[in-house]
A tleap script that builds the chain and sets N, CA, C and O, in Angstrom:
source leaprc.protein.ff14SB
mol = sequence {
  NMET GLU MET ASN LEU ASP GLU LYS ILE THR
  GLU ASN LEU ARG PHE GLU ILE LYS ASN SER
  GLY LYS LYS ILE THR GLU ILE ALA LYS ALA
  ILE GLY VAL ARG GLN SER THR VAL SER GLN
  TYR CYS SER GLY ARG SER GLN PRO THR LEU
  ALA THR LEU SER LYS LEU CYS SER PHE ILE
  GLY ALA SER ALA ASP ASP ILE LEU GLU ILE
  LYS LYS CASP
}
set mol.1.N position { -15.016 17.524 -2.401 }
set mol.1.CA position { -15.625 16.201 -2.267 }
set mol.1.C position { -14.723 15.316 -1.398 }
set mol.1.O position { -13.514 15.239 -1.614 }
set mol.2.N position { -15.319 14.672 -0.442 }
set mol.2.CA position { -14.562 13.823 0.474 }
set mol.2.C position { -14.311 12.447 -0.149 }
set mol.2.O position { -15.171 11.885 -0.828 }
set mol.3.N position { -13.105 11.920 0.102 }
set mol.3.CA position { -12.757 10.602 -0.425 }
set mol.3.C position { -13.374 9.513 0.436 }
set mol.3.O position { -13.539 9.677 1.645 }
set mol.4.N position { -13.715 8.396 -0.204 }
set mol.4.CA position { -14.172 7.252 0.574 }
set mol.4.C position { -12.944 6.506 1.107 }
set mol.4.O position { -11.813 6.840 0.756 }
set mol.5.N position { -13.164 5.516 1.938 }
set mol.5.CA position { -12.063 4.808 2.590 }
set mol.5.C position { -11.132 4.134 1.592 }
set mol.5.O position { -9.914 4.185 1.762 }
set mol.6.N position { -11.673 3.506 0.560 }
set mol.6.CA position { -10.825 2.854 -0.442 }
set mol.6.C position { -9.901 3.857 -1.121 }
set mol.6.O position { -8.727 3.571 -1.357 }
set mol.7.N position { -10.438 5.032 -1.431 }
set mol.7.CA position { -9.624 6.068 -2.064 }
set mol.7.C position { -8.534 6.575 -1.126 }
set mol.7.O position { -7.412 6.843 -1.556 }
set mol.8.N position { -8.866 6.704 0.149 }
set mol.8.CA position { -7.872 7.140 1.137 }
set mol.8.C position { -6.761 6.109 1.287 }
set mol.8.O position { -5.583 6.457 1.368 }
set mol.9.N position { -7.151 4.835 1.324 }
set mol.9.CA position { -6.154 3.760 1.447 }
set mol.9.C position { -5.231 3.779 0.230 }
set mol.9.O position { -4.015 3.657 0.373 }
set mol.10.N position { -5.802 3.931 -0.965 }
set mol.10.CA position { -4.999 3.992 -2.182 }
set mol.10.C position { -4.028 5.163 -2.129 }
set mol.10.O position { -2.845 5.006 -2.432 }
set mol.11.N position { -4.521 6.329 -1.746 }
set mol.11.CA position { -3.668 7.512 -1.663 }
set mol.11.C position { -2.552 7.318 -0.632 }
set mol.11.O position { -1.399 7.660 -0.892 }
set mol.12.N position { -2.894 6.773 0.527 }
set mol.12.CA position { -1.899 6.546 1.576 }
set mol.12.C position { -0.862 5.513 1.153 }
set mol.12.O position { 0.329 5.675 1.422 }
set mol.13.N position { -1.312 4.461 0.497 }
set mol.13.CA position { -0.407 3.420 0.027 }
set mol.13.C position { 0.552 3.972 -1.020 }
set mol.13.O position { 1.754 3.713 -0.968 }
set mol.14.N position { 0.023 4.726 -1.959 }
set mol.14.CA position { 0.847 5.347 -2.998 }
set mol.14.C position { 1.897 6.278 -2.358 }
set mol.14.O position { 3.062 6.270 -2.757 }
set mol.15.N position { 1.481 7.067 -1.379 }
set mol.15.CA position { 2.388 7.977 -0.676 }
set mol.15.C position { 3.511 7.211 0.025 }
set mol.15.O position { 4.681 7.575 -0.096 }
set mol.16.N position { 3.160 6.159 0.752 }
set mol.16.CA position { 4.154 5.381 1.499 }
set mol.16.C position { 5.126 4.664 0.566 }
set mol.16.O position { 6.321 4.591 0.849 }
set mol.17.N position { 4.620 4.139 -0.533 }
set mol.17.CA position { 5.496 3.468 -1.510 }
set mol.17.C position { 6.468 4.474 -2.104 }
set mol.17.O position { 7.661 4.194 -2.212 }
set mol.18.N position { 5.969 5.644 -2.491 }
set mol.18.CA position { 6.830 6.675 -3.068 }
set mol.18.C position { 7.906 7.100 -2.066 }
set mol.18.O position { 9.076 7.239 -2.422 }
set mol.19.N position { 7.502 7.301 -0.820 }
set mol.19.CA position { 8.455 7.747 0.209 }
set mol.19.C position { 9.461 6.670 0.614 }
set mol.19.O position { 10.505 6.978 1.187 }
set mol.20.N position { 9.150 5.421 0.319 }
set mol.20.CA position { 10.065 4.338 0.676 }
set mol.20.C position { 11.318 4.347 -0.189 }
set mol.20.O position { 12.365 3.843 0.216 }
set mol.21.N position { 11.203 4.927 -1.386 }
set mol.21.CA position { 12.324 4.938 -2.314 }
set mol.21.C position { 12.530 3.611 -3.025 }
set mol.21.O position { 13.482 3.452 -3.790 }
set mol.22.N position { 11.643 2.662 -2.776 }
set mol.22.CA position { 11.772 1.344 -3.404 }
set mol.22.C position { 10.984 1.320 -4.709 }
set mol.22.O position { 9.960 1.989 -4.848 }
set mol.23.N position { 11.476 0.545 -5.651 }
set mol.23.CA position { 10.813 0.398 -6.945 }
set mol.23.C position { 9.693 -0.637 -6.837 }
set mol.23.O position { 9.750 -1.560 -6.025 }
set mol.24.N position { 8.684 -0.457 -7.671 }
set mol.24.CA position { 7.545 -1.374 -7.666 }
set mol.24.C position { 8.000 -2.803 -7.940 }
set mol.24.O position { 7.453 -3.750 -7.376 }
set mol.25.N position { 9.000 -2.959 -8.804 }
set mol.25.CA position { 9.479 -4.308 -9.126 }
set mol.25.C position { 10.073 -4.988 -7.898 }
set mol.25.O position { 9.827 -6.173 -7.673 }
set mol.26.N position { 10.845 -4.264 -7.105 }
set mol.26.CA position { 11.443 -4.886 -5.920 }
set mol.26.C position { 10.404 -5.127 -4.827 }
set mol.26.O position { 10.511 -6.096 -4.075 }
set mol.27.N position { 9.408 -4.260 -4.735 }
set mol.27.CA position { 8.329 -4.477 -3.764 }
set mol.27.C position { 7.561 -5.741 -4.128 }
set mol.27.O position { 7.297 -6.587 -3.274 }
set mol.28.N position { 7.207 -5.860 -5.404 }
set mol.28.CA position { 6.447 -7.024 -5.867 }
set mol.28.C position { 7.196 -8.322 -5.575 }
set mol.28.O position { 6.610 -9.281 -5.071 }
set mol.29.N position { 8.474 -8.350 -5.887 }
set mol.29.CA position { 9.274 -9.550 -5.651 }
set mol.29.C position { 9.329 -9.874 -4.167 }
set mol.29.O position { 9.213 -11.038 -3.783 }
set mol.30.N position { 9.504 -8.859 -3.328 }
set mol.30.CA position { 9.640 -9.080 -1.886 }
set mol.30.C position { 8.356 -9.592 -1.240 }
set mol.30.O position { 8.405 -10.366 -0.284 }
set mol.31.N position { 7.207 -9.161 -1.761 }
set mol.31.CA position { 5.949 -9.561 -1.118 }
set mol.31.C position { 5.246 -10.706 -1.850 }
set mol.31.O position { 4.184 -11.161 -1.424 }
set mol.32.N position { 5.845 -11.169 -2.954 }
set mol.32.CA position { 5.331 -12.355 -3.645 }
set mol.32.C position { 4.133 -12.126 -4.549 }
set mol.32.O position { 3.276 -12.996 -4.694 }
set mol.33.N position { 4.081 -10.930 -5.165 }
set mol.33.CA position { 3.018 -10.668 -6.137 }
set mol.33.C position { 3.646 -10.140 -7.424 }
set mol.33.O position { 4.840 -9.843 -7.461 }
set mol.34.N position { 2.849 -10.027 -8.466 }
set mol.34.CA position { 3.346 -9.485 -9.727 }
set mol.34.C position { 3.473 -7.965 -9.641 }
set mol.34.O position { 2.801 -7.311 -8.844 }
set mol.35.N position { 4.332 -7.435 -10.467 }
set mol.35.CA position { 4.510 -5.982 -10.539 }
set mol.35.C position { 3.184 -5.298 -10.877 }
set mol.35.O position { 2.867 -4.244 -10.326 }
set mol.36.N position { 2.425 -5.891 -11.770 }
set mol.36.CA position { 1.137 -5.304 -12.168 }
set mol.36.C position { 0.165 -5.237 -10.989 }
set mol.36.O position { -0.676 -4.340 -10.925 }
set mol.37.N position { 0.280 -6.180 -10.061 }
set mol.37.CA position { -0.584 -6.175 -8.886 }
set mol.37.C position { -0.272 -4.980 -7.994 }
set mol.37.O position { -1.187 -4.316 -7.507 }
set mol.38.N position { 1.008 -4.700 -7.775 }
set mol.38.CA position { 1.391 -3.534 -6.980 }
set mol.38.C position { 0.930 -2.264 -7.682 }
set mol.38.O position { 0.467 -1.327 -7.031 }
set mol.39.N position { 1.051 -2.227 -8.994 }
set mol.39.CA position { 0.573 -1.076 -9.756 }
set mol.39.C position { -0.931 -0.887 -9.583 }
set mol.39.O position { -1.413 0.243 -9.504 }
set mol.40.N position { -1.665 -1.983 -9.525 }
set mol.40.CA position { -3.114 -1.904 -9.311 }
set mol.40.C position { -3.423 -1.363 -7.919 }
set mol.40.O position { -4.390 -0.619 -7.750 }
set mol.41.N position { -2.616 -1.724 -6.916 }
set mol.41.CA position { -2.808 -1.163 -5.574 }
set mol.41.C position { -2.622 0.348 -5.606 }
set mol.41.O position { -3.374 1.083 -4.966 }
set mol.42.N position { -1.625 0.812 -6.348 }
set mol.42.CA position { -1.309 2.242 -6.418 }
set mol.42.C position { -2.325 3.036 -7.220 }
set mol.42.O position { -2.476 4.241 -7.015 }
set mol.43.N position { -3.017 2.376 -8.125 }
set mol.43.CA position { -4.002 3.070 -8.958 }
set mol.43.C position { -5.412 2.963 -8.386 }
set mol.43.O position { -6.322 3.659 -8.835 }
set mol.44.N position { -5.591 2.097 -7.401 }
set mol.44.CA position { -6.912 1.936 -6.807 }
set mol.44.C position { -7.784 0.908 -7.490 }
set mol.44.O position { -8.945 0.739 -7.120 }
set mol.45.N position { -7.245 0.216 -8.484 }
set mol.45.CA position { -8.022 -0.827 -9.174 }
set mol.45.C position { -8.162 -2.079 -8.324 }
set mol.45.O position { -9.023 -2.921 -8.579 }
set mol.46.N position { -7.308 -2.197 -7.310 }
set mol.46.CA position { -7.299 -3.374 -6.448 }
set mol.46.C position { -6.782 -2.963 -5.079 }
set mol.46.O position { -6.052 -1.980 -4.951 }
set mol.47.N position { -7.165 -3.721 -4.051 }
set mol.47.CA position { -6.664 -3.493 -2.700 }
set mol.47.C position { -5.937 -4.762 -2.238 }
set mol.47.O position { -6.379 -5.870 -2.541 }
set mol.48.N position { -4.842 -4.609 -1.518 }
set mol.48.CA position { -4.142 -5.793 -1.025 }
set mol.48.C position { -4.921 -6.480 0.089 }
set mol.48.O position { -5.661 -5.837 0.834 }
set mol.49.N position { -4.745 -7.784 0.191 }
set mol.49.CA position { -5.311 -8.491 1.343 }
set mol.49.C position { -4.567 -8.020 2.585 }
set mol.49.O position { -3.517 -7.387 2.477 }
set mol.50.N position { -5.095 -8.320 3.743 }
set mol.50.CA position { -4.407 -7.918 4.980 }
set mol.50.C position { -3.037 -8.570 5.096 }
set mol.50.O position { -2.086 -7.940 5.558 }
set mol.51.N position { -2.931 -9.820 4.683 }
set mol.51.CA position { -1.639 -10.509 4.737 }
set mol.51.C position { -0.627 -9.834 3.812 }
set mol.51.O position { 0.532 -9.648 4.181 }
set mol.52.N position { -1.067 -9.471 2.619 }
set mol.52.CA position { -0.183 -8.797 1.666 }
set mol.52.C position { 0.159 -7.399 2.154 }
set mol.52.O position { 1.301 -6.959 2.020 }
set mol.53.N position { -0.815 -6.695 2.718 }
set mol.53.CA position { -0.562 -5.360 3.259 }
set mol.53.C position { 0.480 -5.425 4.371 }
set mol.53.O position { 1.350 -4.559 4.467 }
set mol.54.N position { 0.388 -6.441 5.198 }
set mol.54.CA position { 1.358 -6.618 6.276 }
set mol.54.C position { 2.771 -6.790 5.722 }
set mol.54.O position { 3.710 -6.156 6.205 }
set mol.55.N position { 2.924 -7.647 4.711 }
set mol.55.CA position { 4.233 -7.857 4.081 }
set mol.55.C position { 4.744 -6.573 3.443 }
set mol.55.O position { 5.915 -6.216 3.573 }
set mol.56.N position { 3.836 -5.886 2.748 }
set mol.56.CA position { 4.203 -4.659 2.057 }
set mol.56.C position { 4.683 -3.607 3.061 }
set mol.56.O position { 5.717 -2.970 2.856 }
set mol.57.N position { 3.930 -3.432 4.140 }
set mol.57.CA position { 4.308 -2.453 5.162 }
set mol.57.C position { 5.660 -2.786 5.777 }
set mol.57.O position { 6.486 -1.896 5.979 }
set mol.58.N position { 5.888 -4.037 6.070 }
set mol.58.CA position { 7.171 -4.449 6.639 }
set mol.58.C position { 8.306 -4.141 5.675 }
set mol.58.O position { 9.359 -3.654 6.086 }
set mol.59.N position { 8.097 -4.421 4.404 }
set mol.59.CA position { 9.159 -4.225 3.423 }
set mol.59.C position { 9.490 -2.755 3.187 }
set mol.59.O position { 10.659 -2.393 3.053 }
set mol.60.N position { 8.458 -1.907 3.137 }
set mol.60.CA position { 8.722 -0.493 2.849 }
set mol.60.C position { 8.884 0.349 4.119 }
set mol.60.O position { 9.165 1.545 4.040 }
set mol.61.N position { 8.708 -0.273 5.282 }
set mol.61.CA position { 8.882 0.450 6.537 }
set mol.61.C position { 7.756 1.424 6.838 }
set mol.61.O position { 7.987 2.506 7.378 }
set mol.62.N position { 6.537 1.036 6.488 }
set mol.62.CA position { 5.368 1.888 6.713 }
set mol.62.C position { 4.467 1.274 7.780 }
set mol.62.O position { 4.556 0.084 8.085 }
set mol.63.N position { 3.615 2.098 8.329 }
set mol.63.CA position { 2.657 1.645 9.329 }
set mol.63.C position { 1.318 1.328 8.664 }
set mol.63.O position { 0.758 2.160 7.950 }
set mol.64.N position { 0.814 0.120 8.903 }
set mol.64.CA position { -0.506 -0.243 8.377 }
set mol.64.C position { -1.575 0.654 8.990 }
set mol.64.O position { -2.568 0.966 8.334 }
set mol.65.N position { -1.386 1.070 10.231 }
set mol.65.CA position { -2.339 1.982 10.870 }
set mol.65.C position { -2.455 3.284 10.087 }
set mol.65.O position { -3.554 3.808 9.911 }
set mol.66.N position { -1.326 3.805 9.616 }
set mol.66.CA position { -1.350 5.041 8.833 }
set mol.66.C position { -2.023 4.826 7.480 }
set mol.66.O position { -2.814 5.659 7.038 }
set mol.67.N position { -1.713 3.719 6.830 }
set mol.67.CA position { -2.304 3.439 5.519 }
set mol.67.C position { -3.810 3.252 5.639 }
set mol.67.O position { -4.571 3.752 4.811 }
set mol.68.N position { -4.239 2.528 6.674 }
set mol.68.CA position { -5.665 2.249 6.861 }
set mol.68.C position { -6.385 3.357 7.623 }
set mol.68.O position { -7.598 3.295 7.825 }
set mol.69.N position { -5.634 4.368 8.044 }
set mol.69.CA position { -6.144 5.499 8.824 }
set mol.69.C position { -6.843 5.039 10.095 }
set mol.69.O position { -7.955 5.467 10.405 }
set mol.70.N position { -6.167 4.160 10.821 }
set mol.70.CA position { -6.675 3.686 12.103 }
set mol.70.C position { -6.204 4.674 13.162 }
set mol.70.O position { -5.005 4.876 13.354 }
set mol.71.N position { -7.145 5.273 13.830 }
set mol.71.CA position { -6.834 6.259 14.867 }
set mol.71.C position { -6.895 5.586 16.230 }
set mol.71.O position { -7.836 4.854 16.536 }
set mol.72.N position { -5.887 5.843 17.034 }
set mol.72.CA position { -5.849 5.295 18.396 }
set mol.72.C position { -6.135 6.429 19.368 }
set mol.72.O position { -5.553 7.510 19.274 }
set mol.73.N position { -7.035 6.166 20.295 }
set mol.73.CA position { -7.372 7.188 21.301 }
set mol.73.C position { -6.518 7.073 22.520 }
set mol.73.O position { -6.672 7.855 23.458 }
savepdb mol mol.pdb
quit
């Protein structure tokens, strides 16, 4: 069964957070949200706004293009 875009974003976000080596608590503090909010992003119960995604990507050193699966030709 193929994943929908929200599921792919959740999976990619979870992967990038894990690979960053940073704890959810430090990510939450750095991007100005609660720890539970970051946990919701990782579980797929919630998606970050674009502004929050930008902060998160900058903090963990990830590409928003990779998380959102934006392909460049």
